[in-house]
KOLMI-757720 format. One record per residue (C-alpha): chain; residue in three letters; x, y, z. Coordinates in steps of 0.25 Angstrom, whole numbers. Example, Ala and Ser with C-alpha at 12.3 -4.5 7.8 and 13.67 -1.06 7.14 Angstrom:
BEGIN
<pt unit="A" code="Ala" x="49" y="-18" z="31"/>
<pt unit="A" code="Ser" x="55" y="-4" z="29"/>
This chain:
BEGIN
<pt unit="A" code="Met" x="77" y="211" z="460"/>
<pt unit="A" code="Arg" x="61" y="211" z="459"/>
<pt unit="A" code="Ala" x="61" y="196" z="460"/>
<pt unit="A" code="Leu" x="70" y="196" z="472"/>
<pt unit="A" code="Val" x="61" y="207" z="479"/>
<pt unit="A" code="Glu" x="49" y="198" z="476"/>
<pt unit="A" code="Lys" x="56" y="187" z="483"/>
<pt unit="A" code="Phe" x="60" y="196" z="495"/>
<pt unit="A" code="Ile" x="45" y="200" z="497"/>
<pt unit="A" code="Lys" x="40" y="186" z="496"/>
<pt unit="A" code="Glu" x="51" y="182" z="507"/>
<pt unit="A" code="Met" x="48" y="194" z="515"/>
<pt unit="A" code="Ala" x="33" y="190" z="516"/>
<pt unit="A" code="Gly" x="37" y="176" z="519"/>
<pt unit="A" code="Ala" x="46" y="180" z="530"/>
<pt unit="A" code="Gly" x="35" y="188" z="536"/>
<pt unit="A" code="Gln" x="26" y="177" z="536"/>
<pt unit="A" code="Ala" x="36" y="168" z="542"/>
<pt unit="A" code="Arg" x="38" y="178" z="553"/>
<pt unit="A" code="Val" x="24" y="178" z="556"/>
<pt unit="A" code="Met" x="22" y="163" z="556"/>
<pt unit="A" code="Tyr" x="35" y="158" z="563"/>
<pt unit="A" code="Gly" x="40" y="170" z="570"/>
<pt unit="A" code="Ala" x="53" y="178" z="568"/>
<pt unit="A" code="Asn" x="63" y="167" z="574"/>
<pt unit="A" code="His" x="58" y="155" z="566"/>
<pt unit="A" code="Lys" x="67" y="149" z="556"/>
<pt unit="A" code="Ile" x="57" y="151" z="545"/>
<pt unit="A" code="Thr" x="56" y="166" z="548"/>
<pt unit="A" code="Arg" x="72" y="167" z="549"/>
<pt unit="A" code="Glu" x="74" y="160" z="536"/>
<pt unit="A" code="Ala" x="64" y="169" z="529"/>
<pt unit="A" code="Val" x="70" y="182" z="534"/>
<pt unit="A" code="Gly" x="84" y="176" z="529"/>
<pt unit="A" code="Arg" x="78" y="174" z="515"/>
<pt unit="A" code="Leu" x="72" y="188" z="515"/>
<pt unit="A" code="Ser" x="85" y="194" z="520"/>
<pt unit="A" code="Gly" x="93" y="186" z="509"/>
<pt unit="A" code="Ile" x="83" y="191" z="498"/>
<pt unit="A" code="Leu" x="84" y="205" z="502"/>
<pt unit="A" code="Glu" x="99" y="205" z="503"/>
<pt unit="A" code="Glu" x="99" y="200" z="488"/>
<pt unit="A" code="Ile" x="90" y="212" z="484"/>
<pt unit="A" code="Leu" x="98" y="222" z="491"/>
<pt unit="A" code="Ser" x="111" y="218" z="486"/>
<pt unit="A" code="Thr" x="107" y="225" z="473"/>
<pt unit="A" code="Ala" x="98" y="236" z="479"/>
<pt unit="A" code="Asp" x="99" y="246" z="491"/>
<pt unit="A" code="Glu" x="84" y="244" z="495"/>
<pt unit="A" code="Ile" x="71" y="237" z="490"/>
<pt unit="A" code="Thr" x="57" y="242" z="493"/>
<pt unit="A" code="Ile" x="45" y="234" z="492"/>
<pt unit="A" code="Gly" x="31" y="241" z="493"/>
<pt unit="A" code="Ile" x="16" y="238" z="494"/>
<pt unit="A" code="Ile" x="7" y="244" z="483"/>
<pt unit="A" code="Gly" x="-7" y="240" z="486"/>
<pt unit="A" code="Asp" x="-7" y="225" z="489"/>
<pt unit="A" code="Glu" x="6" y="223" z="481"/>
<pt unit="A" code="Ile" x="20" y="222" z="485"/>
<pt unit="A" code="Ala" x="30" y="229" z="476"/>
<pt unit="A" code="Phe" x="44" y="232" z="472"/>
<pt unit="A" code="Glu" x="50" y="242" z="462"/>
<pt unit="A" code="Lys" x="36" y="248" z="460"/>
<pt unit="A" code="Lys" x="31" y="234" z="455"/>
<pt unit="A" code="Pro" x="21" y="225" z="463"/>
<pt unit="A" code="Phe" x="24" y="210" z="465"/>
<pt unit="A" code="Tyr" x="9" y="206" z="462"/>
<pt unit="A" code="Ser" x="11" y="191" z="463"/>
<pt unit="A" code="Leu" x="20" y="192" z="476"/>
<pt unit="A" code="Ser" x="10" y="202" z="482"/>
<pt unit="A" code="Arg" x="-1" y="192" z="482"/>
<pt unit="A" code="Ser" x="8" y="181" z="489"/>
<pt unit="A" code="Val" x="13" y="191" z="500"/>
<pt unit="A" code="Ala" x="-1" y="198" z="501"/>
<pt unit="A" code="Gly" x="-1" y="196" z="516"/>
<pt unit="A" code="Phe" x="13" y="202" z="518"/>
<pt unit="A" code="Ile" x="9" y="214" z="509"/>
<pt unit="A" code="Ala" x="-4" y="216" z="518"/>
<pt unit="A" code="Asn" x="5" y="215" z="530"/>
<pt unit="A" code="Leu" x="14" y="226" z="525"/>
<pt unit="A" code="Lys" x="2" y="235" z="522"/>
<pt unit="A" code="Glu" x="-4" y="233" z="535"/>
<pt unit="A" code="Leu" x="9" y="238" z="541"/>
<pt unit="A" code="Lys" x="8" y="250" z="532"/>
<pt unit="A" code="Ile" x="21" y="246" z="525"/>
<pt unit="A" code="Glu" x="20" y="250" z="510"/>
<pt unit="A" code="Lys" x="35" y="248" z="507"/>
<pt unit="A" code="Val" x="47" y="241" z="513"/>
<pt unit="A" code="Thr" x="61" y="245" z="510"/>
<pt unit="A" code="Phe" x="73" y="236" z="512"/>
<pt unit="A" code="Leu" x="87" y="242" z="512"/>
<pt unit="A" code="Arg" x="100" y="235" z="511"/>
<pt unit="A" code="Ser" x="101" y="226" z="519"/>
<pt unit="A" code="Pro" x="92" y="222" z="531"/>
<pt unit="A" code="Ser" x="97" y="212" z="540"/>
<pt unit="A" code="Glu" x="89" y="199" z="543"/>
<pt unit="A" code="Pro" x="85" y="204" z="557"/>
<pt unit="A" code="Glu" x="80" y="217" z="550"/>
<pt unit="A" code="Ile" x="72" y="209" z="540"/>
<pt unit="A" code="Ala" x="67" y="200" z="551"/>
<pt unit="A" code="Ala" x="63" y="212" z="560"/>
<pt unit="A" code="Phe" x="56" y="219" z="548"/>
<pt unit="A" code="Leu" x="48" y="206" z="546"/>
<pt unit="A" code="Asp" x="44" y="205" z="561"/>
<pt unit="A" code="Ile" x="38" y="219" z="560"/>
<pt unit="A" code="Ile" x="30" y="218" z="547"/>
<pt unit="A" code="Thr" x="24" y="205" z="552"/>
<pt unit="A" code="Lys" x="19" y="210" z="565"/>
<pt unit="A" code="Asn" x="5" y="214" z="568"/>
<pt unit="A" code="Pro" x="2" y="228" z="562"/>
<pt unit="A" code="Ala" x="-5" y="232" z="575"/>
<pt unit="A" code="Ala" x="8" y="228" z="583"/>
<pt unit="A" code="Ile" x="17" y="235" z="574"/>
<pt unit="A" code="Glu" x="8" y="248" z="575"/>
<pt unit="A" code="Gly" x="9" y="247" z="590"/>
<pt unit="A" code="Glu" x="24" y="246" z="589"/>
<pt unit="A" code="Gly" x="25" y="259" z="581"/>
<pt unit="A" code="Gly" x="24" y="254" z="567"/>
<pt unit="A" code="Val" x="33" y="247" z="557"/>
<pt unit="A" code="Lys" x="43" y="257" z="556"/>
<pt unit="A" code="Lys" x="45" y="259" z="571"/>
<pt unit="A" code="Met" x="46" y="244" z="573"/>
<pt unit="A" code="Met" x="57" y="243" z="561"/>
<pt unit="A" code="Gly" x="65" y="254" z="568"/>
<pt unit="A" code="Arg" x="65" y="247" z="581"/>
<pt unit="A" code="Ser" x="69" y="234" z="575"/>
<pt unit="A" code="Gly" x="81" y="240" z="569"/>
<pt unit="A" code="Ile" x="76" y="238" z="554"/>
<pt unit="A" code="Ile" x="85" y="248" z="546"/>
<pt unit="A" code="His" x="85" y="242" z="532"/>
<pt unit="A" code="Ile" x="70" y="240" z="530"/>
<pt unit="A" code="Phe" x="60" y="251" z="529"/>
<pt unit="A" code="Thr" x="45" y="252" z="527"/>
<pt unit="A" code="Gly" x="36" y="263" z="522"/>
<pt unit="A" code="Asn" x="25" y="268" z="513"/>
<pt unit="A" code="Leu" x="26" y="270" z="498"/>
<pt unit="A" code="Ala" x="26" y="285" z="495"/>
<pt unit="A" code="Ser" x="26" y="282" z="480"/>
<pt unit="A" code="Ala" x="28" y="271" z="471"/>
<pt unit="A" code="Asp" x="42" y="275" z="468"/>
<pt unit="A" code="Glu" x="46" y="270" z="482"/>
<pt unit="A" code="Leu" x="43" y="256" z="478"/>
<pt unit="A" code="Asn" x="56" y="257" z="469"/>
<pt unit="A" code="Ala" x="67" y="250" z="476"/>
<pt unit="A" code="Gly" x="77" y="239" z="473"/>
<pt unit="A" code="Ala" x="89" y="243" z="464"/>
<pt unit="A" code="Ile" x="90" y="258" z="464"/>
<pt unit="A" code="Ser" x="94" y="266" z="452"/>
<pt unit="A" code="Gly" x="108" y="266" z="449"/>
<pt unit="A" code="Asp" x="108" y="282" z="448"/>
<pt unit="A" code="Ile" x="114" y="285" z="461"/>
<pt unit="A" code="Ala" x="111" y="300" z="460"/>
<pt unit="A" code="Lys" x="96" y="297" z="458"/>
<pt unit="A" code="Met" x="97" y="287" z="469"/>
<pt unit="A" code="Ala" x="103" y="298" z="478"/>
<pt unit="A" code="Lys" x="93" y="308" z="474"/>
<pt unit="A" code="Ser" x="82" y="298" z="477"/>
<pt unit="A" code="Val" x="87" y="295" z="491"/>
<pt unit="A" code="Phe" x="89" y="310" z="494"/>
<pt unit="A" code="Phe" x="75" y="314" z="491"/>
<pt unit="A" code="Glu" x="69" y="302" z="498"/>
<pt unit="A" code="Gly" x="75" y="309" z="510"/>
<pt unit="A" code="Glu" x="68" y="322" z="507"/>
<pt unit="A" code="Ser" x="55" y="314" z="506"/>
<pt unit="A" code="Tyr" x="57" y="307" z="519"/>
<pt unit="A" code="Leu" x="59" y="321" z="526"/>
<pt unit="A" code="Lys" x="47" y="327" z="520"/>
<pt unit="A" code="Ser" x="39" y="315" z="525"/>
<pt unit="A" code="Thr" x="45" y="316" z="539"/>
<pt unit="A" code="Phe" x="41" y="331" z="539"/>
<pt unit="A" code="Glu" x="27" y="327" z="536"/>
<pt unit="A" code="Asp" x="27" y="316" z="547"/>
<pt unit="A" code="Ile" x="32" y="327" z="557"/>
<pt unit="A" code="Lys" x="21" y="336" z="554"/>
<pt unit="A" code="Gln" x="11" y="325" z="556"/>
<pt unit="A" code="Lys" x="18" y="321" z="569"/>
<pt unit="A" code="Lys" x="22" y="307" z="564"/>
<pt unit="A" code="Ala" x="34" y="300" z="568"/>
<pt unit="A" code="Ile" x="47" y="302" z="559"/>
<pt unit="A" code="Asp" x="49" y="290" z="550"/>
<pt unit="A" code="Ile" x="64" y="287" z="553"/>
<pt unit="A" code="Ser" x="64" y="274" z="545"/>
<pt unit="A" code="Ala" x="62" y="282" z="532"/>
<pt unit="A" code="Ala" x="73" y="291" z="536"/>
<pt unit="A" code="Arg" x="82" y="278" z="539"/>
<pt unit="A" code="Leu" x="78" y="273" z="525"/>
<pt unit="A" code="Phe" x="82" y="286" z="518"/>
<pt unit="A" code="Val" x="96" y="287" z="526"/>
<pt unit="A" code="Ile" x="99" y="272" z="522"/>
<pt unit="A" code="Lys" x="96" y="275" z="507"/>
<pt unit="A" code="Leu" x="104" y="288" z="509"/>
<pt unit="A" code="Ile" x="116" y="280" z="514"/>
<pt unit="A" code="Gly" x="115" y="270" z="503"/>
<pt unit="A" code="Asn" x="115" y="282" z="493"/>
<pt unit="A" code="Leu" x="127" y="288" z="499"/>
<pt unit="A" code="Ala" x="135" y="275" z="498"/>
<pt unit="A" code="Arg" x="132" y="275" z="483"/>
<pt unit="A" code="Asn" x="134" y="290" z="479"/>
<pt unit="A" code="Arg" x="134" y="300" z="490"/>
<pt unit="A" code="His" x="138" y="311" z="480"/>
<pt unit="A" code="Ser" x="124" y="311" z="474"/>
<pt unit="A" code="Leu" x="118" y="313" z="488"/>
<pt unit="A" code="Leu" x="128" y="324" z="491"/>
<pt unit="A" code="Met" x="124" y="331" z="478"/>
<pt unit="A" code="Leu" x="109" y="330" z="482"/>
<pt unit="A" code="Thr" x="112" y="337" z="496"/>
<pt unit="A" code="Ser" x="115" y="349" z="487"/>
<pt unit="A" code="Ile" x="100" y="350" z="484"/>
<pt unit="A" code="Lys" x="94" y="363" z="490"/>
<pt unit="A" code="Ser" x="79" y="365" z="492"/>
<pt unit="A" code="His" x="75" y="376" z="502"/>
<pt unit="A" code="Asp" x="61" y="370" z="503"/>
<pt unit="A" code="Glu" x="66" y="356" z="507"/>
<pt unit="A" code="Tyr" x="78" y="361" z="514"/>
<pt unit="A" code="Thr" x="75" y="353" z="527"/>
<pt unit="A" code="Phe" x="73" y="340" z="520"/>
<pt unit="A" code="Ile" x="85" y="341" z="510"/>
<pt unit="A" code="His" x="94" y="346" z="522"/>
<pt unit="A" code="Ser" x="91" y="334" z="530"/>
<pt unit="A" code="Ile" x="94" y="324" z="519"/>
<pt unit="A" code="Asn" x="107" y="332" z="516"/>
<pt unit="A" code="Val" x="111" y="331" z="531"/>
<pt unit="A" code="Ala" x="108" y="316" z="531"/>
<pt unit="A" code="Ile" x="117" y="314" z="519"/>
<pt unit="A" code="Phe" x="128" y="322" z="525"/>
<pt unit="A" code="Ser" x="127" y="315" z="538"/>
<pt unit="A" code="Val" x="127" y="301" z="532"/>
<pt unit="A" code="Ile" x="139" y="305" z="524"/>
<pt unit="A" code="Gln" x="147" y="310" z="536"/>
<pt unit="A" code="Ala" x="143" y="297" z="544"/>
<pt unit="A" code="Glu" x="147" y="288" z="533"/>
<pt unit="A" code="Ser" x="160" y="294" z="532"/>
<pt unit="A" code="Leu" x="162" y="291" z="547"/>
<pt unit="A" code="Arg" x="160" y="276" z="544"/>
<pt unit="A" code="Leu" x="148" y="275" z="553"/>
<pt unit="A" code="Gly" x="139" y="263" z="552"/>
<pt unit="A" code="Glu" x="127" y="261" z="543"/>
<pt unit="A" code="Arg" x="117" y="262" z="554"/>
<pt unit="A" code="Leu" x="123" y="275" z="560"/>
<pt unit="A" code="Leu" x="124" y="281" z="546"/>
<pt unit="A" code="Thr" x="109" y="279" z="544"/>
<pt unit="A" code="Glu" x="106" y="285" z="558"/>
<pt unit="A" code="Ile" x="115" y="297" z="555"/>
<pt unit="A" code="Gly" x="108" y="299" z="541"/>
<pt unit="A" code="Ile" x="94" y="298" z="548"/>
<pt unit="A" code="Ala" x="99" y="309" z="558"/>
<pt unit="A" code="Gly" x="104" y="318" z="547"/>
<pt unit="A" code="Leu" x="91" y="316" z="540"/>
<pt unit="A" code="Met" x="82" y="319" z="552"/>
<pt unit="A" code="His" x="91" y="330" z="559"/>
<pt unit="A" code="Asp" x="82" y="341" z="555"/>
<pt unit="A" code="Thr" x="69" y="334" z="558"/>
<pt unit="A" code="Gly" x="65" y="345" z="568"/>
<pt unit="A" code="Lys" x="65" y="355" z="557"/>
<pt unit="A" code="Leu" x="53" y="347" z="551"/>
<pt unit="A" code="Ile" x="44" y="353" z="561"/>
<pt unit="A" code="Leu" x="48" y="367" z="560"/>
<pt unit="A" code="Ala" x="39" y="377" z="553"/>
<pt unit="A" code="Gly" x="42" y="377" z="538"/>
<pt unit="A" code="Asp" x="42" y="392" z="538"/>
<pt unit="A" code="Ile" x="55" y="392" z="547"/>
<pt unit="A" code="Leu" x="62" y="382" z="538"/>
<pt unit="A" code="Arg" x="59" y="389" z="525"/>
<pt unit="A" code="Lys" x="60" y="403" z="531"/>
<pt unit="A" code="Pro" x="66" y="412" z="520"/>
<pt unit="A" code="Lys" x="75" y="420" z="529"/>
<pt unit="A" code="Ala" x="83" y="419" z="542"/>
<pt unit="A" code="Leu" x="77" y="412" z="554"/>
<pt unit="A" code="Asp" x="72" y="421" z="565"/>
<pt unit="A" code="Glu" x="74" y="418" z="580"/>
<pt unit="A" code="His" x="61" y="410" z="581"/>
<pt unit="A" code="Asp" x="64" y="402" z="569"/>
<pt unit="A" code="Leu" x="78" y="398" z="574"/>
<pt unit="A" code="Glu" x="71" y="394" z="587"/>
<pt unit="A" code="Glu" x="62" y="385" z="580"/>
<pt unit="A" code="Ile" x="73" y="380" z="571"/>
<pt unit="A" code="His" x="82" y="377" z="584"/>
<pt unit="A" code="Lys" x="71" y="367" z="589"/>
<pt unit="A" code="His" x="72" y="358" z="577"/>
<pt unit="A" code="Pro" x="83" y="349" z="583"/>
<pt unit="A" code="Ile" x="75" y="346" z="595"/>
<pt unit="A" code="Asp" x="62" y="344" z="587"/>
<pt unit="A" code="Gly" x="69" y="335" z="578"/>
<pt unit="A" code="Ala" x="75" y="326" z="589"/>
<pt unit="A" code="Lys" x="62" y="325" z="595"/>
<pt unit="A" code="Leu" x="55" y="320" z="582"/>
<pt unit="A" code="Leu" x="66" y="310" z="579"/>
<pt unit="A" code="Leu" x="66" y="305" z="593"/>
<pt unit="A" code="Glu" x="51" y="302" z="592"/>
<pt unit="A" code="Ser" x="54" y="295" z="579"/>
<pt unit="A" code="Val" x="67" y="287" z="581"/>
<pt unit="A" code="Ala" x="68" y="282" z="595"/>
<pt unit="A" code="Ser" x="78" y="271" z="591"/>
<pt unit="A" code="Asn" x="88" y="280" z="586"/>
<pt unit="A" code="Pro" x="90" y="294" z="592"/>
<pt unit="A" code="Leu" x="102" y="299" z="582"/>
<pt unit="A" code="Ala" x="92" y="307" z="573"/>
<pt unit="A" code="Ala" x="86" y="314" z="585"/>
<pt unit="A" code="Ile" x="100" y="317" z="591"/>
<pt unit="A" code="Ala" x="105" y="323" z="577"/>
<pt unit="A" code="Ala" x="92" y="331" z="576"/>
<pt unit="A" code="Phe" x="94" y="337" z="590"/>
<pt unit="A" code="Glu" x="110" y="339" z="588"/>
<pt unit="A" code="His" x="112" y="344" z="574"/>
<pt unit="A" code="His" x="112" y="358" z="577"/>
<pt unit="A" code="Leu" x="119" y="357" z="591"/>
<pt unit="A" code="Arg" x="134" y="359" z="586"/>
<pt unit="A" code="Leu" x="146" y="352" z="591"/>
<pt unit="A" code="Asp" x="148" y="363" z="601"/>
<pt unit="A" code="Gln" x="133" y="362" z="606"/>
<pt unit="A" code="Gln" x="131" y="376" z="603"/>
<pt unit="A" code="Gly" x="120" y="373" z="593"/>
<pt unit="A" code="Tyr" x="105" y="370" z="596"/>
<pt unit="A" code="Pro" x="97" y="364" z="603"/>
<pt unit="A" code="Pro" x="104" y="366" z="616"/>
<pt unit="A" code="Arg" x="107" y="353" z="623"/>
<pt unit="A" code="Ile" x="105" y="350" z="638"/>
<pt unit="A" code="Phe" x="116" y="340" z="639"/>
<pt unit="A" code="Ala" x="129" y="342" z="633"/>
<pt unit="A" code="Gly" x="136" y="332" z="624"/>
<pt unit="A" code="Pro" x="142" y="329" z="611"/>
<pt unit="A" code="Met" x="133" y="329" z="598"/>
<pt unit="A" code="Asn" x="130" y="316" z="592"/>
<pt unit="A" code="Pro" x="140" y="313" z="580"/>
<pt unit="A" code="Ala" x="129" y="311" z="571"/>
<pt unit="A" code="Ser" x="123" y="325" z="575"/>
<pt unit="A" code="Met" x="136" y="331" z="572"/>
<pt unit="A" code="Met" x="137" y="325" z="558"/>
<pt unit="A" code="Ile" x="122" y="329" z="555"/>
<pt unit="A" code="Ser" x="125" y="343" z="560"/>
<pt unit="A" code="Ile" x="137" y="345" z="550"/>
<pt unit="A" code="Ser" x="128" y="340" z="539"/>
<pt unit="A" code="Asp" x="116" y="349" z="543"/>
<pt unit="A" code="Val" x="125" y="362" z="544"/>
<pt unit="A" code="Tyr" x="132" y="359" z="531"/>
<pt unit="A" code="Asp" x="119" y="357" z="523"/>
<pt unit="A" code="Ala" x="113" y="369" z="529"/>
<pt unit="A" code="Leu" x="124" y="378" z="526"/>
<pt unit="A" code="Arg" x="125" y="374" z="511"/>
<pt unit="A" code="Ser" x="110" y="375" z="509"/>
<pt unit="A" code="Lys" x="103" y="388" z="505"/>
<pt unit="A" code="Arg" x="91" y="392" z="514"/>
<pt unit="A" code="Ala" x="82" y="403" z="513"/>
<pt unit="A" code="Tyr" x="90" y="411" z="523"/>
<pt unit="A" code="His" x="104" y="407" z="519"/>
<pt unit="A" code="Glu" x="112" y="404" z="507"/>
<pt unit="A" code="Asp" x="119" y="391" z="505"/>
<pt unit="A" code="Met" x="133" y="391" z="509"/>
<pt unit="A" code="Ala" x="144" y="387" z="499"/>
<pt unit="A" code="Pro" x="151" y="373" z="502"/>
<pt unit="A" code="Glu" x="165" y="379" z="506"/>
<pt unit="A" code="Lys" x="158" y="389" z="515"/>
<pt unit="A" code="Thr" x="149" y="378" z="521"/>
<pt unit="A" code="His" x="162" y="370" z="524"/>
<pt unit="A" code="Gln" x="169" y="383" z="530"/>
<pt unit="A" code="Glu" x="157" y="386" z="539"/>
<pt unit="A" code="Met" x="156" y="372" z="544"/>
<pt unit="A" code="Met" x="170" y="371" z="547"/>
<pt unit="A" code="Lys" x="170" y="383" z="556"/>
<pt unit="A" code="Leu" x="160" y="375" z="565"/>
<pt unit="A" code="Ser" x="170" y="363" z="566"/>
<pt unit="A" code="Gly" x="172" y="360" z="581"/>
<pt unit="A" code="Asn" x="160" y="369" z="585"/>
<pt unit="A" code="Gly" x="148" y="366" z="577"/>
<pt unit="A" code="Phe" x="153" y="353" z="571"/>
<pt unit="A" code="Asp" x="162" y="341" z="575"/>
<pt unit="A" code="Pro" x="175" y="344" z="567"/>
<pt unit="A" code="Ser" x="178" y="330" z="562"/>
<pt unit="A" code="Leu" x="164" y="328" z="558"/>
<pt unit="A" code="Leu" x="164" y="341" z="550"/>
<pt unit="A" code="Leu" x="177" y="338" z="543"/>
<pt unit="A" code="Asn" x="172" y="324" z="540"/>
<pt unit="A" code="Phe" x="159" y="330" z="534"/>
<pt unit="A" code="Phe" x="166" y="339" z="524"/>
<pt unit="A" code="Gln" x="176" y="328" z="520"/>
<pt unit="A" code="Val" x="165" y="319" z="516"/>
<pt unit="A" code="Ile" x="155" y="329" z="510"/>
<pt unit="A" code="Gly" x="165" y="339" z="505"/>
<pt unit="A" code="Val" x="165" y="354" z="505"/>
<pt unit="A" code="Tyr" x="158" y="353" z="492"/>
<pt unit="A" code="Pro" x="149" y="341" z="492"/>
<pt unit="A" code="Pro" x="143" y="335" z="479"/>
<pt unit="A" code="Gly" x="133" y="344" z="472"/>
<pt unit="A" code="Thr" x="140" y="357" z="476"/>
<pt unit="A" code="Leu" x="142" y="367" z="464"/>
<pt unit="A" code="Val" x="156" y="373" z="464"/>
<pt unit="A" code="Glu" x="163" y="384" z="457"/>
<pt unit="A" code="Leu" x="178" y="381" z="454"/>
<pt unit="A" code="Asp" x="189" y="390" z="452"/>
<pt unit="A" code="Asp" x="188" y="391" z="437"/>
<pt unit="A" code="Arg" x="173" y="395" z="439"/>
<pt unit="A" code="Ser" x="168" y="382" z="434"/>
<pt unit="A" code="Ile" x="156" y="376" z="441"/>
<pt unit="A" code="Gly" x="155" y="361" z="446"/>
<pt unit="A" code="Ile" x="147" y="352" z="455"/>
<pt unit="A" code="Val" x="154" y="344" z="466"/>
<pt unit="A" code="Leu" x="152" y="329" z="463"/>
<pt unit="A" code="Lys" x="160" y="323" z="475"/>
<pt unit="A" code="Glu" x="168" y="328" z="487"/>
<pt unit="A" code="Ser" x="183" y="325" z="487"/>
<pt unit="A" code="Ser" x="189" y="315" z="497"/>
<pt unit="A" code="Leu" x="202" y="323" z="497"/>
<pt unit="A" code="Asn" x="198" y="337" z="497"/>
<pt unit="A" code="Met" x="184" y="341" z="502"/>
<pt unit="A" code="Thr" x="185" y="355" z="495"/>
<pt unit="A" code="Arg" x="188" y="349" z="481"/>
<pt unit="A" code="Pro" x="177" y="340" z="477"/>
<pt unit="A" code="Gln" x="175" y="333" z="464"/>
<pt unit="A" code="Ile" x="166" y="342" z="454"/>
<pt unit="A" code="Glu" x="160" y="342" z="441"/>
<pt unit="A" code="Ile" x="161" y="354" z="433"/>
<pt unit="A" code="Leu" x="148" y="360" z="428"/>
<pt unit="A" code="Tyr" x="152" y="373" z="422"/>
<pt unit="A" code="Asp" x="166" y="378" z="418"/>
<pt unit="A" code="Gly" x="171" y="392" z="421"/>
<pt unit="A" code="Thr" x="164" y="398" z="409"/>
<pt unit="A" code="Gly" x="150" y="392" z="413"/>
<pt unit="A" code="Arg" x="150" y="381" z="403"/>
<pt unit="A" code="Val" x="146" y="367" z="406"/>
C-alpha cells in the first residue's frame, strides 16, 4: 500500500506539472490524469479512503513522511502549503473529471484562488465530492489507508468525528466565519460507508446520552436516522449524502442561541420559547450563506418543526407541502428528542415513544414515512435495554425485519440478577 501511495503522489505532482505546462486538454495532461485515476482506483480497491498530509516540508502517509519523495516533489509541496492545504483526502472513488478539476484548482495562482473564494468553494462549485482538503488537527489524522477491521471501533470513530465537526462549526459561527460544508459532506460520506458495513454499531451509539453535548449528539443521531430512512427508500448516493448533511445541520440555528437557554435546568418560559422558535429561520439563513449550490440543508433547517399539517413553526407566507427530506428529518428529530433525557423532562420508554409518534400520524408526520421509520429502525433499536416477561434484562442487538416489536436481544442478567 505505501509503495502504491508513493507512486500516486509522484504521479499527482507530475500531472499537476503537465497541467501547468500544456493545459488541461493536451494529450500529455489527459494521459497523466488517466494514470493517476488508475493508481487511485487500485489503492481504493482495498481501502475506503486515503489521506496524504504535509508535515513541515515533507509529504506523509500513515504518519510516516516520504523523505526522498518529498525532495523530488518539493515544488508540489510548496504549492499546497501556499494554498494552505495541509491534507488531502480521497474517498472511493473520484471520477477522472473530478481528479482533473482538482488538479486544475490546485495549480492555479493562489491569489486567483483567493479571489474566487478559496480552494473549498472552488471545489464545491466544480462538483468535486470525493476529494477533500483541510488542516491537520492532530497527527492522528494522517492515519489513513486500510482502516481497522474492528467495525465497532470504526463506527465509534466516525460518530465522534461528527461531534468534533459540530463543535468546530459552533466556534466558526461565534467568530462569524462561513460554515465548512465540505467537512460535513466528508463526515456524511464516511457515515454512509459505515452504515453499509455495520449499521447496528452506529445505532447502538445513538443511545449515548450527554446533557452537556445534547445539541451535538442529537444532530449526529438525526443524521444517522435520516440516512437510514433515505437508504431504505433506495435513493441515489448523491441525494443520500445531501439528506445526511441536512440532518446533521438541521439545528444549526440553535448554535447561536444563548447557552443558558439550551442548558436551562427547568421548563422553558415564554421568552425562552420565543427565542427557541427563531432557530429554524436563523439556521436556514446561516446555511444559505454557506451552501449556495444546494439549498436542501437550508430547506430542512427551516421546515423541520413545521409539521405535515403546517401547524408548527415558523409560520409560512406561502402554503405548500413540506420537502420529503424535511419530513424524514422531522421524524428523526422528534424521535431522538423524545427518547433523550433533558434537564426539564425524562426520557421516554421506546414503546411509549412509538405510541406518541403514531398518534401524530397524518397530522404531524407523513403516515407512510412514519411507518417506514419504525420498520427500518424498530420500536426497540440496537443499544436499548429491555426487561423481559421473566424479569431478565437484555440489550437489543438488531431489529427484526418480521416484527418491529420483537428485536434480537442478548441476555445480560437472568430473572434472579445473575449474569
